[in-house]
Legacy VTK file of the C-alpha trace (Angstrom):
# vtk DataFile Version 3.0
C-alpha trace
ASCII
DATASET POLYDATA
POINTS 563 float
-41.116 50.265 24.102
-43.848 47.540 24.853
-43.327 45.007 26.638
-44.525 42.579 23.920
-42.248 44.604 21.366
-39.565 43.662 24.016
-40.110 40.323 24.485
-40.239 39.999 20.601
-36.605 41.556 20.288
-35.071 39.491 22.789
-36.388 36.332 21.052
-35.043 37.881 17.999
-31.693 38.006 19.693
-31.447 35.024 21.105
-32.554 33.300 17.977
-29.623 35.575 16.059
-27.191 34.343 18.825
-28.335 30.542 18.260
-27.242 31.001 14.840
-24.303 32.255 15.532
-23.437 29.752 18.139
-24.154 26.876 15.804
-22.526 28.378 12.640
-19.254 28.826 14.882
-19.463 25.704 16.412
-17.304 23.653 14.142
-13.339 24.693 13.423
-13.661 22.331 10.105
-16.299 20.758 8.157
-15.712 18.308 5.512
-18.827 18.147 3.360
-20.145 15.890 0.918
-17.637 13.197 1.285
-18.055 9.314 0.941
-17.073 7.979 4.321
-14.946 4.811 4.904
-15.121 5.027 8.644
-12.348 2.037 9.269
-14.747 -0.551 10.227
-14.798 -2.011 6.917
-18.545 -1.631 6.584
-20.221 -0.272 3.472
-19.401 3.467 3.081
-22.067 6.005 3.010
-22.397 9.594 2.201
-21.873 12.242 5.197
-20.509 15.501 6.418
-18.051 15.718 9.199
-17.634 18.680 11.663
-14.552 18.876 13.947
-13.978 20.949 16.877
-10.717 21.519 18.268
-8.882 17.814 17.989
-12.132 15.782 17.831
-14.587 14.618 15.614
-17.979 16.320 16.935
-20.223 15.156 14.301
-20.980 13.045 11.731
-24.349 13.413 9.847
-25.956 16.265 7.538
-24.542 19.713 8.396
-26.544 22.199 5.968
-26.958 25.386 7.272
-23.967 25.298 9.476
-20.368 26.769 8.979
-16.640 26.357 9.760
-13.486 28.755 10.176
-12.138 25.878 7.350
-14.491 24.442 4.819
-13.586 21.354 2.683
-15.540 20.183 0.050
-15.022 16.288 -0.292
-17.758 15.640 -3.350
-16.542 12.798 -4.879
-13.994 11.949 -2.796
-13.019 9.542 -0.339
-12.925 10.362 3.346
-10.944 7.988 5.763
-9.401 7.917 9.001
-6.003 8.735 8.693
-3.714 5.987 7.632
-1.178 3.829 10.067
2.677 3.076 8.939
3.205 -0.072 11.081
6.694 -0.046 10.244
8.433 3.365 10.165
11.859 3.977 10.104
11.621 7.831 10.701
13.242 7.505 13.972
15.502 10.645 13.171
13.508 11.371 10.155
11.335 13.040 12.367
13.470 15.200 13.915
15.490 16.665 10.757
12.320 17.260 8.984
9.201 16.628 10.934
6.594 17.340 8.030
6.802 13.585 7.105
6.552 14.440 3.456
6.860 11.078 1.893
4.334 9.552 4.302
1.837 12.509 4.850
1.098 13.014 1.306
-0.183 9.354 1.036
-2.502 10.170 3.903
-0.296 8.785 6.491
-1.177 10.516 9.951
0.780 7.728 12.283
4.224 6.629 12.319
4.767 3.426 14.516
8.469 3.372 14.938
9.965 -0.501 15.114
12.158 -3.250 14.235
14.989 -1.099 16.175
14.521 1.807 18.745
16.356 4.781 19.790
15.866 4.270 23.774
16.482 3.666 26.274
19.915 4.912 25.591
23.361 3.919 27.811
26.778 5.857 26.907
27.357 2.675 25.314
24.229 2.131 22.894
24.290 6.079 22.327
27.709 5.751 20.823
26.727 2.513 18.721
23.632 4.011 17.428
25.792 7.666 16.753
28.198 5.700 14.472
25.801 3.428 12.784
23.680 6.640 11.538
26.379 8.635 11.113
25.171 11.358 13.941
27.436 12.920 17.008
26.584 12.116 20.565
24.910 15.540 21.094
22.362 14.611 18.891
21.233 11.763 20.814
20.580 13.527 24.164
18.130 11.482 25.618
17.931 8.177 27.683
14.698 7.147 28.252
11.805 6.053 26.112
9.329 9.115 27.757
12.728 11.537 26.645
13.035 10.427 23.396
8.947 10.822 22.661
9.181 14.017 24.422
11.965 15.233 22.158
10.890 14.197 18.543
7.421 15.878 19.483
9.136 19.239 20.844
11.388 18.986 17.354
7.949 19.788 15.564
6.174 17.008 13.886
3.489 17.059 11.076
2.230 13.239 12.343
1.433 11.167 15.473
4.126 8.672 16.358
4.889 6.170 19.093
7.697 3.605 19.347
8.501 0.135 20.574
11.114 -0.721 22.842
13.891 -3.023 20.838
15.021 -6.318 22.292
18.659 -5.394 20.776
18.668 -1.986 22.225
18.239 -3.463 25.793
20.716 -6.197 24.839
23.149 -3.380 23.696
22.707 -1.160 27.117
23.531 -4.340 29.495
25.731 -6.689 27.356
27.314 -4.920 24.488
27.257 -6.174 21.128
29.142 -9.647 21.366
27.689 -13.028 21.004
27.405 -13.806 24.642
24.085 -15.201 26.707
23.078 -12.760 29.547
23.586 -14.229 33.173
20.167 -14.510 35.336
21.302 -11.240 36.457
21.556 -9.611 33.369
18.422 -10.418 32.429
16.736 -9.047 34.980
18.342 -5.808 34.318
17.359 -6.189 30.745
13.519 -6.780 31.795
13.906 -3.899 34.034
14.705 -1.425 31.087
11.752 -2.973 29.326
9.268 -2.625 32.401
10.598 0.809 32.446
10.052 1.852 28.347
6.455 0.396 28.892
5.662 2.533 31.965
6.658 5.650 29.559
4.704 4.675 26.742
6.330 2.100 24.615
3.488 -0.108 22.597
5.660 -3.308 23.136
8.524 -5.254 22.491
10.273 -5.364 18.842
13.261 -7.721 17.823
15.469 -7.772 14.177
16.423 -11.493 14.314
18.750 -11.144 11.443
20.900 -8.696 12.606
23.640 -8.499 14.804
23.516 -8.335 17.843
19.557 -8.738 18.082
20.353 -12.416 15.780
22.309 -13.255 19.294
19.350 -13.087 21.566
17.743 -16.993 21.807
14.114 -17.820 22.182
14.382 -17.999 26.024
15.779 -14.542 26.188
12.900 -12.970 24.085
9.836 -14.660 25.731
11.916 -13.676 29.016
11.566 -9.526 27.563
8.299 -10.150 25.866
6.582 -11.506 29.105
7.218 -7.875 30.815
6.149 -6.455 27.598
2.864 -8.610 28.085
2.352 -7.625 31.702
1.940 -3.877 30.453
-0.759 -4.902 27.836
2.294 -4.541 25.192
2.371 -6.794 21.956
5.904 -8.330 20.737
6.483 -7.335 17.025
9.423 -9.289 14.936
11.567 -8.881 12.088
11.800 -12.867 12.289
14.995 -14.615 12.361
14.461 -15.814 8.835
12.144 -14.941 5.782
13.786 -17.564 3.747
15.341 -21.233 4.543
13.802 -21.355 7.594
10.788 -19.248 7.403
7.996 -21.867 8.699
10.801 -22.523 11.569
10.617 -18.455 12.366
7.209 -18.403 12.326
7.046 -21.185 14.766
9.425 -19.406 16.929
7.119 -16.526 17.059
4.211 -18.389 18.221
6.240 -19.853 20.520
7.055 -16.254 22.201
3.392 -15.571 21.681
2.189 -18.693 23.952
4.673 -18.783 26.603
4.755 -15.255 27.155
1.019 -14.608 26.860
1.566 -12.080 24.456
0.009 -10.837 21.051
2.404 -11.128 18.110
2.867 -9.408 14.705
5.213 -10.185 12.250
7.044 -7.611 10.360
7.057 -7.326 6.740
5.876 -10.856 5.874
7.382 -12.142 2.900
9.182 -15.850 1.533
12.570 -14.492 0.135
14.318 -15.906 -2.496
13.011 -18.186 -5.556
13.549 -21.671 -3.724
11.358 -20.480 -0.727
8.742 -18.793 -2.506
6.465 -21.835 -2.838
6.934 -21.660 1.277
4.310 -18.457 1.653
1.059 -21.062 1.675
2.193 -22.858 4.304
3.048 -19.443 6.138
-0.595 -18.336 5.684
-1.867 -21.685 6.708
-0.333 -21.610 9.456
-0.468 -18.112 11.094
-4.354 -18.856 10.256
-4.276 -21.999 12.127
-2.429 -20.060 15.035
-5.239 -17.559 14.870
-8.089 -20.361 14.966
-6.656 -22.027 18.287
-7.012 -18.700 20.196
-3.361 -17.042 19.203
-3.364 -13.259 18.722
-1.490 -12.620 15.123
-0.930 -9.934 12.683
1.630 -8.913 10.279
2.390 -6.087 8.091
4.009 -5.840 4.581
5.300 -3.781 2.082
3.624 -3.596 -1.504
6.718 -4.267 -3.429
8.760 -7.326 -4.478
12.147 -6.171 -3.337
13.244 -5.109 0.197
16.369 -2.945 1.752
18.313 -3.544 4.075
22.483 -3.441 4.302
25.392 -5.045 3.116
25.660 -6.683 6.579
22.528 -9.006 5.342
24.947 -10.450 2.700
27.574 -11.694 5.296
27.565 -13.966 8.408
26.376 -12.263 11.331
29.412 -13.894 13.300
31.969 -11.464 11.783
29.771 -8.278 12.323
29.984 -9.109 16.229
30.951 -6.140 18.603
29.824 -3.496 16.130
31.122 -1.851 13.116
34.825 -1.342 14.096
35.066 -5.262 15.156
33.196 -6.089 11.681
35.663 -4.142 9.547
38.550 -4.797 11.489
37.909 -8.482 11.028
37.372 -8.445 7.215
40.829 -6.744 6.848
42.179 -9.959 8.069
43.194 -12.344 4.992
41.875 -15.434 6.503
38.789 -13.873 7.874
38.255 -12.460 4.638
38.489 -15.522 2.840
36.166 -17.484 5.334
33.358 -14.704 4.905
33.937 -15.024 0.985
32.925 -18.928 1.204
30.238 -18.438 3.736
28.448 -15.698 1.490
28.369 -18.384 -1.723
26.377 -20.821 0.636
22.830 -21.306 0.697
23.395 -20.913 4.786
20.703 -22.554 7.054
22.349 -20.955 10.156
22.116 -17.396 9.144
19.854 -15.419 6.283
22.142 -14.915 3.408
19.725 -12.405 1.261
22.844 -12.056 -0.797
22.700 -15.569 -1.784
19.046 -15.283 -2.674
18.916 -11.778 -4.701
22.749 -12.416 -6.552
24.663 -9.813 -7.301
22.394 -8.439 -10.373
19.504 -8.345 -7.889
22.076 -6.085 -5.150
21.204 -2.802 -5.989
23.235 -0.040 -3.965
21.167 2.802 -2.671
23.258 4.308 0.131
26.712 5.491 0.550
28.442 7.948 3.392
31.749 8.267 1.606
31.264 10.632 -1.229
34.147 8.964 -3.316
31.503 6.116 -3.347
28.489 7.599 -4.369
29.224 7.268 -8.242
28.129 3.723 -7.443
24.630 4.667 -6.086
21.742 3.371 -8.142
24.236 0.498 -9.524
23.947 -3.054 -8.666
26.699 -5.250 -7.360
27.249 -7.041 -10.165
27.886 -3.830 -12.285
30.130 -2.389 -9.695
32.352 -5.864 -9.410
32.391 -6.191 -13.385
33.776 -2.584 -13.432
36.263 -3.124 -10.905
37.428 -6.122 -12.249
36.298 -8.233 -8.778
34.721 -11.222 -7.612
31.451 -9.627 -6.430
31.985 -10.970 -2.909
35.335 -8.680 -3.171
33.314 -5.953 -4.235
31.180 -6.413 -1.250
33.694 -6.697 1.308
35.642 -3.423 0.015
32.378 -1.369 -0.338
31.754 -1.939 3.676
35.282 -1.214 4.569
35.550 1.777 2.498
32.229 3.221 3.307
32.140 3.163 6.837
29.043 1.966 6.838
27.104 -1.594 6.341
26.035 0.266 2.682
21.974 0.488 2.090
20.712 -2.240 -0.286
18.023 -2.751 -2.092
17.912 -7.079 -2.806
15.215 -8.356 -5.092
13.766 -11.577 -3.371
9.898 -11.830 -3.562
7.119 -12.567 -6.417
3.852 -10.913 -7.218
1.756 -13.909 -6.582
2.620 -13.859 -2.880
2.276 -10.445 -2.301
-1.350 -10.601 -3.712
-1.868 -13.641 -1.465
-0.849 -11.982 1.654
-2.830 -8.762 0.607
-5.906 -10.604 1.037
-5.404 -12.004 4.543
-7.877 -10.411 6.936
-4.985 -9.993 9.486
-2.257 -8.235 7.102
-1.538 -4.397 7.515
0.864 -2.567 5.886
4.320 -0.543 6.936
7.194 1.070 4.641
9.850 -0.264 6.407
11.466 3.084 5.452
11.937 6.670 6.887
9.487 9.470 6.145
11.141 12.041 4.016
11.259 15.155 1.925
12.137 14.871 -1.928
14.579 18.034 -1.380
18.075 18.913 -0.640
20.617 16.146 -0.340
17.946 13.908 -0.226
17.580 13.557 -4.000
21.321 13.012 -4.432
20.555 9.695 -2.202
19.221 6.695 -3.803
16.071 5.036 -1.828
13.561 2.734 -1.971
10.085 3.509 -3.655
8.464 2.241 -0.589
9.292 5.390 1.389
7.196 7.089 -1.242
4.142 4.712 -2.063
3.536 2.016 -0.229
0.051 3.050 0.940
-0.904 4.694 -2.852
0.460 1.687 -4.269
-2.029 -0.284 -2.320
-4.892 1.490 -2.865
-4.020 2.431 -6.584
-2.663 -0.930 -8.037
-3.886 -3.752 -5.780
-7.187 -1.906 -4.704
-8.748 -0.266 -7.927
-6.658 -1.839 -10.538
-6.421 -5.599 -9.665
-9.289 -5.494 -6.820
-7.139 -7.959 -4.617
-9.189 -6.028 -1.686
-11.769 -3.947 -1.637
-11.453 -0.320 -0.558
-13.484 -0.842 2.436
-11.357 -3.481 3.840
-8.047 -1.749 3.030
-9.538 1.474 4.637
-10.205 -1.024 7.643
-6.230 -2.546 7.323
-4.666 1.175 7.382
-6.677 2.370 10.295
-8.703 0.341 13.081
-7.198 -2.933 13.001
-3.734 -0.883 13.582
-5.017 0.949 16.262
-6.951 -1.994 17.930
-3.977 -4.293 17.352
-1.439 -1.740 19.343
-3.979 -0.756 21.980
-4.365 2.925 20.731
-7.787 4.082 21.733
-9.581 6.848 20.149
-7.793 6.659 16.718
-8.441 4.652 13.582
-11.723 5.341 13.105
-14.463 8.136 12.083
-16.641 8.421 15.132
-17.969 11.264 17.119
-15.236 11.380 19.796
-12.437 10.523 18.119
-9.406 12.144 17.399
-9.510 14.083 14.251
-7.082 12.211 12.158
-8.702 12.712 8.287
-7.636 11.560 4.944
-9.471 13.099 2.114
-8.420 11.252 -1.258
-9.302 10.638 -4.816
-10.355 6.680 -4.592
-10.135 6.789 -8.687
-6.868 8.521 -9.164
-4.444 7.908 -5.880
-1.535 6.545 -7.163
2.147 5.974 -6.648
4.818 7.338 -9.101
8.134 6.805 -7.265
10.486 3.733 -8.821
13.474 2.362 -8.748
15.172 4.475 -11.012
13.766 7.565 -9.706
12.555 6.945 -6.500
12.225 10.412 -5.253
8.792 11.455 -6.296
5.586 11.735 -4.148
2.412 9.993 -4.771
-0.664 11.600 -5.580
-4.513 11.658 -5.056
-4.313 13.015 -1.544
-6.306 16.495 -1.177
-6.723 16.905 2.436
-4.955 15.168 5.724
-5.683 16.410 9.136
-3.771 15.550 12.163
-5.381 15.962 15.730
-7.888 18.711 13.718
-5.131 20.765 12.225
-5.068 20.733 8.457
-1.421 19.410 7.532
-2.015 18.902 3.676
-4.323 21.183 2.258
-5.532 20.897 -1.854
-2.601 18.179 -2.006
0.308 20.337 -0.593
1.530 20.526 2.776
0.922 23.216 4.820
3.868 23.594 7.262
1.565 22.643 10.456
3.122 20.493 12.722
-0.035 19.027 14.845
1.516 15.894 15.293
1.775 14.350 19.031
3.846 11.588 20.612
1.388 8.764 21.460
1.573 6.170 24.646
0.786 2.754 24.906
-1.476 1.050 27.169
1.458 0.456 29.712
1.776 4.265 30.133
2.177 5.491 33.391
2.315 9.322 33.918
5.402 10.578 36.280
2.812 11.393 38.956
1.956 7.587 38.931
4.969 6.364 38.646
6.006 8.247 42.133
LINES 1 564
563 0 1 2 3 4 5 6 7 8 9 10 11 12 13 14 15 16 17 18 19 20 21 22 23 24 25 26 27 28 29 30 31 32 33 34 35 36 37 38 39 40 41 42 43 44 45 46 47 48 49 50 51 52 53 54 55 56 57 58 59 60 61 62 63 64 65 66 67 68 69 70 71 72 73 74 75 76 77 78 79 80 81 82 83 84 85 86 87 88 89 90 91 92 93 94 95 96 97 98 99 100 101 102 103 104 105 106 107 108 109 110 111 112 113 114 115 116 117 118 119 120 121 122 123 124 125 126 127 128 129 130 131 132 133 134 135 136 137 138 139 140 141 142 143 144 145 146 147 148 149 150 151 152 153 154 155 156 157 158 159 160 161 162 163 164 165 166 167 168 169 170 171 172 173 174 175 176 177 178 179 180 181 182 183 184 185 186 187 188 189 190 191 192 193 194 195 196 197 198 199 200 201 202 203 204 205 206 207 208 209 210 211 212 213 214 215 216 217 218 219 220 221 222 223 224 225 226 227 228 229 230 231 232 233 234 235 236 237 238 239 240 241 242 243 244 245 246 247 248 249 250 251 252 253 254 255 256 257 258 259 260 261 262 263 264 265 266 267 268 269 270 271 272 273 274 275 276 277 278 279 280 281 282 283 284 285 286 287 288 289 290 291 292 293 294 295 296 297 298 299 300 301 302 303 304 305 306 307 308 309 310 311 312 313 314 315 316 317 318 319 320 321 322 323 324 325 326 327 328 329 330 331 332 333 334 335 336 337 338 339 340 341 342 343 344 345 346 347 348 349 350 351 352 353 354 355 356 357 358 359 360 361 362 363 364 365 366 367 368 369 370 371 372 373 374 375 376 377 378 379 380 381 382 383 384 385 386 387 388 389 390 391 392 393 394 395 396 397 398 399 400 401 402 403 404 405 406 407 408 409 410 411 412 413 414 415 416 417 418 419 420 421 422 423 424 425 426 427 428 429 430 431 432 433 434 435 436 437 438 439 440 441 442 443 444 445 446 447 448 449 450 451 452 453 454 455 456 457 458 459 460 461 462 463 464 465 466 467 468 469 470 471 472 473 474 475 476 477 478 479 480 481 482 483 484 485 486 487 488 489 490 491 492 493 494 495 496 497 498 499 500 501 502 503 504 505 506 507 508 509 510 511 512 513 514 515 516 517 518 519 520 521 522 523 524 525 526 527 528 529 530 531 532 533 534 535 536 537 538 539 540 541 542 543 544 545 546 547 548 549 550 551 552 553 554 555 556 557 558 559 560 561 562
């Protein structure tokens, strides 16, 4: 063969090899989608090439191919959504698919309000009782061990955790209404510091529940100072969302100022008809704090009812020491009568959700005792009538008989305030629920529909139908704003080099279907979800892939760096 022919052959071979290399460059290509990149800027048309767990290219990919091709024509393509308040602390271990969330496009669960780490024997026993678990089901001690344990169980979504002020309080002080000594406060601060270097996002609190409610402002400032030193934030279920809403907001601001820490308010609301007018002032104060240089954000769920337990209908003093002591006190006739008197009052020193909702507005959704499950899906008023009781007696008897706080929905808020909150540029979204599958024994349990529809309801009802905010802005609040707020890098935006957490959805069809009568119904309209470059939803069906990872906060130090 002549030299020219050899050279020609080599050129041809090189061209073919180059074509093969280009053709196999990407593992996934998402084609022809309308890109909502998370920045809040205008949407645009483009393809996305994914290589490994990263976005490798955004632009035109004509002539390229990949092992997985997704045609997103007529669909919105966005970064994976964040659930800013998830209670999937153990549901991710039970069933890591996170079906109720991932089918809405959620790729990141932020575990907050409580934390299941760090644990001591005392807090492990308390969590085991409150969650109906064995001690063996809570084998970890540190935050790092917890994150590793959940990831190793196999999860479809990314997740991160806060460290709870109440958890470290129980570890050091127990569950009683006591103040820490200076030495005990130092021990609590040390636990927060260790949690932060293990990867916690910051400090969280739940200040209407015992024992968290027993912490005063100075204690929360001292713990938040530690979170701030590790570049974390403070996020709060505030001390009041009703009568003392404005005062609770001011307490949150004080913690932010004095600890030098960004603050975030969990599930902002004005609970109870008398308090609905306060939302306008609450929003005004938050905007003023931000205008003065304070770092503040909030999250919410897109429903006018919340969910917690019957403990939120009783004074916190009777709950001190944990469930066993609570139930024992309720068996005392004198204590019972005192509790009933206080349950009937519009309390100023504790958050009486039962007073605001009334027996007709309290829907019972979760029992442990099989004999009580006949009351699931009924209101306290209905159960009390069937038993011929004062509703307050019904509440007390149910708590004693069930061996738990009894999961309960409270109808507390109004639609106008909901929309006003959604319009705020600092507002994000959290389900305040577990991430669960509509199967097995879950179907026999009542639930709040927010577990299955919080994001889809935002995108369908409040964006598409009622146009409260634009789709570009909604995506920003579900993606980049959460990532920036939490100090999470390389997620929350469609950009080259970022992790390939993607959602492809029908902006004209996405909808929630879960209701209070039929809560275990998945949302629809999400076609594809990628987590770290791996399809976990394809053509609207979960693939079973466990591509999720534990994500650690900005204060994380690797084990080698700690030594």
